[in-house]
C-alpha positions as CSV (number, residue, x, y, z in Angstrom):
1,M,35.6,-137.3,-37.3
2,P,31.8,-137.7,-36.7
3,A,30.8,-138.4,-33.1
4,H,29.7,-142.0,-33.8
5,S,32.8,-143.3,-35.6
6,V,34.3,-146.7,-35.7
7,K,37.0,-145.5,-33.4
8,D,34.5,-144.3,-30.8
9,G,31.9,-147.0,-31.2
10,D,28.9,-147.1,-33.5
11,S,26.3,-146.3,-30.8
12,R,25.8,-146.2,-27.1
13,Q,24.3,-149.7,-27.2
14,Q,27.6,-151.0,-28.7
15,A,29.9,-148.9,-26.5
16,G,30.3,-151.5,-23.8
17,T,31.2,-154.3,-26.4
18,H,33.5,-152.0,-28.3
19,A,35.3,-150.6,-25.3
20,A,37.4,-153.8,-24.8
21,L,38.6,-153.8,-28.4
22,N,41.5,-152.0,-30.0
23,P,40.7,-149.7,-32.9
24,Y,41.5,-152.3,-35.6
25,D,39.4,-155.0,-34.0
26,R,36.6,-152.5,-33.5
27,F,36.8,-151.5,-37.2
28,H,37.0,-155.2,-38.3
29,Q,34.0,-156.2,-36.2
30,T,31.9,-153.2,-37.4
31,V,32.6,-154.0,-41.1
32,R,31.6,-157.6,-40.6
33,G,28.5,-156.6,-38.8
34,R,27.4,-154.2,-41.6
35,Y,28.8,-156.2,-44.5
36,D,25.5,-157.6,-45.9
37,A,24.0,-154.1,-46.0
38,L,26.8,-152.5,-48.0
39,P,26.5,-151.6,-51.7
40,P,28.4,-154.0,-54.0
41,R,31.3,-151.6,-54.6
42,L,31.8,-151.0,-50.9
43,R,31.7,-154.8,-50.3
44,Q,34.5,-155.2,-52.8
45,I,36.6,-152.8,-50.7
46,A,35.6,-154.5,-47.5
47,D,36.7,-157.9,-48.9
48,F,40.1,-156.4,-49.9
49,V,40.6,-154.5,-46.7
50,L,39.9,-157.3,-44.4
51,R,42.1,-159.8,-46.3
52,N,45.0,-157.4,-46.7
53,P,45.5,-155.3,-43.6
54,E,49.3,-154.9,-44.1
55,D,48.7,-153.6,-47.7
56,I,46.3,-151.0,-46.3
57,A,48.8,-149.9,-43.7
58,L,51.7,-149.5,-46.1
59,G,49.9,-148.6,-49.4
60,T,48.2,-145.6,-50.8
61,I,44.6,-144.8,-51.7
62,S,45.5,-145.6,-55.3
63,S,46.9,-149.0,-54.5
64,L,43.8,-149.8,-52.4
65,A,41.5,-148.7,-55.2
66,T,43.5,-150.8,-57.7
67,G,43.5,-153.9,-55.5
68,A,39.7,-153.6,-54.8
69,Q,39.0,-152.7,-58.5
70,V,37.2,-149.5,-57.6
71,Q,37.8,-145.8,-58.0
72,P,39.7,-143.8,-55.3
73,S,36.6,-141.8,-54.7
74,T,34.8,-145.0,-53.7
75,V,37.6,-145.7,-51.1
76,V,36.9,-142.3,-49.6
77,R,33.2,-143.1,-49.5
78,F,34.0,-146.4,-47.8
79,A,36.1,-144.7,-45.2
80,R,33.4,-142.1,-44.5
81,T,30.7,-144.8,-44.3
82,F,32.6,-146.2,-41.3
83,G,33.0,-142.8,-39.6
84,F,36.5,-141.8,-40.8
85,D,37.2,-138.4,-42.3
86,G,38.9,-140.0,-45.2
87,F,41.5,-142.7,-46.3
88,P,44.4,-141.3,-44.1
89,D,42.3,-141.4,-41.0
90,M,41.3,-145.0,-41.7
91,Q,44.8,-146.0,-42.7
92,A,46.1,-144.8,-39.3
93,V,44.1,-147.7,-37.6
94,F,46.0,-150.2,-39.8
95,R,49.3,-148.6,-39.2
96,E,48.8,-148.8,-35.4
97,R,48.0,-152.5,-35.8
98,L,51.2,-153.0,-37.8
99,R,53.3,-151.2,-35.2
100,N,51.9,-153.2,-32.4
101,R,52.8,-156.5,-34.2
102,H,56.5,-155.6,-34.9
103,A,59.1,-157.9,-33.5
104,P,61.0,-156.7,-30.4
105,P,64.1,-154.6,-30.6
106,G,67.1,-156.7,-31.7
107,A,65.2,-158.9,-34.1
108,R,67.0,-159.3,-37.4
109,P,65.3,-157.6,-40.4
110,D,63.8,-159.9,-42.9
111,G,64.8,-157.9,-45.9
112,P,66.2,-159.4,-49.2
113,P,69.2,-161.8,-48.8
114,G,72.6,-161.0,-50.1
115,P,74.2,-162.6,-53.2
116,G,75.0,-165.7,-51.3
117,G,71.7,-166.0,-49.4
118,R,71.3,-165.7,-45.7
119,D,73.4,-167.9,-43.5
120,A,71.5,-170.5,-41.4
121,G,72.5,-168.8,-38.1
122,A,70.8,-165.6,-39.2
123,I,67.7,-167.5,-40.2
124,L,67.6,-169.3,-36.8
125,D,68.1,-166.0,-35.1
126,G,65.1,-164.5,-36.9
127,F,62.8,-167.4,-36.1
128,H,64.0,-167.3,-32.5
129,H,63.0,-163.6,-32.2
130,A,59.6,-164.4,-33.8
131,A,59.0,-167.1,-31.3
132,V,60.1,-164.9,-28.4
133,A,57.8,-162.1,-29.6
134,S,54.9,-164.5,-29.9
135,L,55.4,-165.9,-26.4
136,A,55.8,-162.4,-24.9
137,A,52.5,-161.3,-26.5
138,L,50.7,-164.4,-25.2
139,H,51.9,-163.8,-21.7
140,R,51.1,-160.1,-21.9
141,H,47.6,-160.3,-23.4
142,L,46.1,-163.6,-22.3
143,D,43.4,-163.0,-19.6
144,P,44.0,-165.5,-16.7
145,A,40.3,-165.5,-15.8
146,R,39.3,-166.3,-19.3
147,L,41.9,-169.1,-19.4
148,E,40.3,-170.6,-16.3
149,Q,36.9,-170.3,-17.8
150,A,38.1,-172.2,-20.9
151,V,39.7,-174.9,-18.9
152,A,36.5,-175.3,-16.8
153,R,34.4,-175.6,-19.9
154,L,36.6,-178.2,-21.6
155,A,37.3,-180.2,-18.4
156,G,33.5,-180.6,-17.8
157,A,32.8,-181.8,-21.3
158,R,31.7,-185.3,-22.2
159,R,33.9,-185.2,-25.3
160,I,36.2,-182.5,-26.7
161,H,35.9,-181.8,-30.4
162,I,39.0,-180.3,-31.9
163,L,38.9,-178.3,-35.2
164,G,41.9,-176.8,-36.9
165,L,42.5,-176.9,-40.6
166,R,45.3,-175.8,-42.9
167,R,48.1,-174.1,-40.9
168,S,46.2,-174.8,-37.7
169,M,46.1,-178.6,-38.3
170,P,49.5,-179.3,-36.6
171,A,48.2,-177.6,-33.4
172,A,45.0,-179.6,-33.6
173,R,46.9,-182.8,-33.9
174,Y,49.2,-182.0,-31.1
175,L,46.3,-181.2,-28.8
176,S,44.8,-184.6,-29.7
177,Y,48.1,-186.3,-28.9
178,L,48.3,-184.6,-25.5
179,L,44.7,-185.5,-24.6
180,T,45.3,-189.1,-25.8
181,M,48.3,-189.3,-23.4
182,R,46.0,-188.2,-20.6
183,D,43.1,-190.5,-21.5
184,I,40.7,-187.6,-22.2
185,A,37.8,-188.4,-24.6
186,H,38.1,-186.3,-27.7
187,Q,37.7,-186.2,-31.5
188,V,39.6,-184.4,-34.2
189,V,37.3,-182.9,-36.8
190,G,38.7,-182.7,-40.3
191,L,41.5,-185.1,-40.8
192,E,41.1,-185.0,-44.6
193,S,38.4,-187.7,-44.3
194,G,35.6,-185.7,-45.9
195,M,33.5,-186.6,-42.9
196,E,33.7,-183.3,-41.0
197,E,30.0,-182.6,-41.0
198,D,29.2,-186.1,-39.8
199,A,31.7,-185.7,-36.9
200,V,30.1,-182.3,-36.0
201,M,26.6,-183.7,-36.1
202,A,27.6,-186.2,-33.4
203,A,28.4,-183.3,-31.0
204,G,25.9,-181.8,-28.6
205,P,25.5,-179.5,-25.6
206,Q,27.2,-182.0,-23.3
207,D,30.4,-181.8,-25.3
208,A,32.8,-178.9,-26.0
209,A,34.9,-177.8,-29.0
210,V,38.2,-176.2,-29.4
211,I,38.4,-174.1,-32.6
212,I,41.9,-173.1,-33.8
213,S,41.9,-170.5,-36.6
214,F,44.1,-167.6,-37.8
215,P,44.1,-165.3,-40.8
216,P,43.2,-165.9,-43.5
217,Y,40.8,-168.2,-41.7
218,A,40.0,-171.4,-43.5
219,G,36.5,-171.1,-45.0
220,R,35.7,-174.7,-44.0
221,T,36.7,-174.0,-40.4
222,V,34.2,-171.1,-40.3
223,E,31.4,-173.3,-41.8
224,L,32.0,-176.1,-39.2
225,F,32.3,-173.5,-36.4
226,R,28.8,-172.2,-37.3
227,L,27.4,-175.7,-37.4
228,L,28.8,-176.3,-33.9
229,E,27.2,-173.1,-32.7
230,Q,23.9,-174.2,-34.2
231,R,24.1,-177.4,-32.3
232,M,24.6,-175.5,-29.1
233,V,28.1,-177.0,-28.5
234,P,30.1,-174.8,-26.1
235,V,33.1,-173.5,-28.0
236,V,36.5,-172.2,-26.9
237,A,38.3,-170.4,-29.8
238,L,42.0,-169.9,-30.1
239,T,42.4,-167.0,-32.6
240,D,44.1,-163.7,-33.2
241,S,41.5,-161.0,-32.4
242,A,38.0,-160.2,-31.4
243,A,37.2,-159.6,-35.1
244,S,37.9,-163.2,-35.9
245,P,34.9,-165.1,-37.6
246,V,35.2,-167.9,-35.1
247,I,34.4,-166.0,-31.9
248,P,31.6,-167.9,-30.2
249,A,28.4,-166.3,-29.1
250,S,29.5,-166.9,-25.5
251,G,32.5,-164.7,-26.2
252,L,34.9,-167.3,-24.8
253,W,38.1,-167.0,-26.9
254,L,41.8,-167.0,-26.1
255,E,44.1,-164.5,-28.0
256,V,47.1,-165.8,-29.8
257,A,49.0,-163.3,-31.9
258,E,52.0,-165.0,-33.6
259,A,54.9,-163.0,-35.1
260,D,56.4,-164.0,-38.4
261,F,59.8,-164.1,-40.1
262,L,60.5,-164.3,-43.8
263,G,56.7,-164.8,-44.4
264,V,56.6,-167.8,-42.1
265,R,54.4,-167.3,-39.0
266,S,55.5,-168.7,-35.7
267,S,53.5,-171.3,-33.9
268,A,55.3,-171.0,-30.6
269,A,52.5,-169.3,-28.6
270,T,49.9,-171.6,-30.1
271,M,51.7,-174.7,-29.0
272,V,52.4,-173.3,-25.5
273,L,48.7,-172.5,-25.1
274,I,47.8,-176.0,-26.3
275,M,50.1,-177.6,-23.7
276,T,48.6,-175.4,-21.0
277,L,45.1,-176.3,-21.9
278,A,45.7,-180.1,-22.1
279,T,47.7,-180.1,-18.8
280,A,45.2,-177.9,-16.9
281,I,42.2,-179.9,-18.2
282,A,43.8,-183.1,-17.0
283,E,44.6,-181.7,-13.6
284,R,41.0,-180.3,-13.2
285,R,39.5,-183.7,-14.1
286,H,41.8,-185.6,-11.7
287,A,41.5,-183.2,-8.8
288,P,40.0,-184.7,-5.7
289,A,36.4,-183.5,-4.9
290,P,36.3,-180.7,-2.3
């Protein structure tokens, strides 16, 4: 592999930023950063690769080429563009990501059901293991110092704007409920009112925003996030990796990697983090002055 590969960082200037990322996140971030400069065929591959990481981990060069509607030789060109020796070298990054996201030992496999279908107890067991795996990952990977920074930012805000669409909407609504119970000024952006941009335009630097977004990342969430950044609103992002499109310029984000079972992704870790933030914000606001 060339000296300046995705795995090793693109340049010495980027080495510090990339050092904290795992190989997949580093690759994802590099592709996003160079996306606009890629030729059309390589952009097709980038689109497919970033949307289908599991397919890349488990597929072949032919299946990737078919999915991206390009020739296999173009896939090799894509891999080499980002510093890999070829497709297998690039695929290894995706396989490592997949291994790291497996459920813990003892989890029931989510293979095809028998003739009579799965019994409810087995389904409950599978979702239980997914929730346990998600909570364990949250506890293992969340940086306590970064969590304190997030709480400080949100506790000091005039108003907290909450943005979470599609599968993230239940978490956004639950955070709103918890803040309401604690009499903390906030606003939920995007409750199917069609007035999302008007709500964002009311936000300013004295406020703060919580962005909740996970793959495949709702396009509308990304648009509103960028608008909040343009308006200099401090943002705390709850998302799955450093390659997420909703990482704020400040770099303040909290990692939430949810496991899934039978194609249904858990929300256990997200909800625990939401409860933590709401409770910590309330305690910080109501703490006596030193």
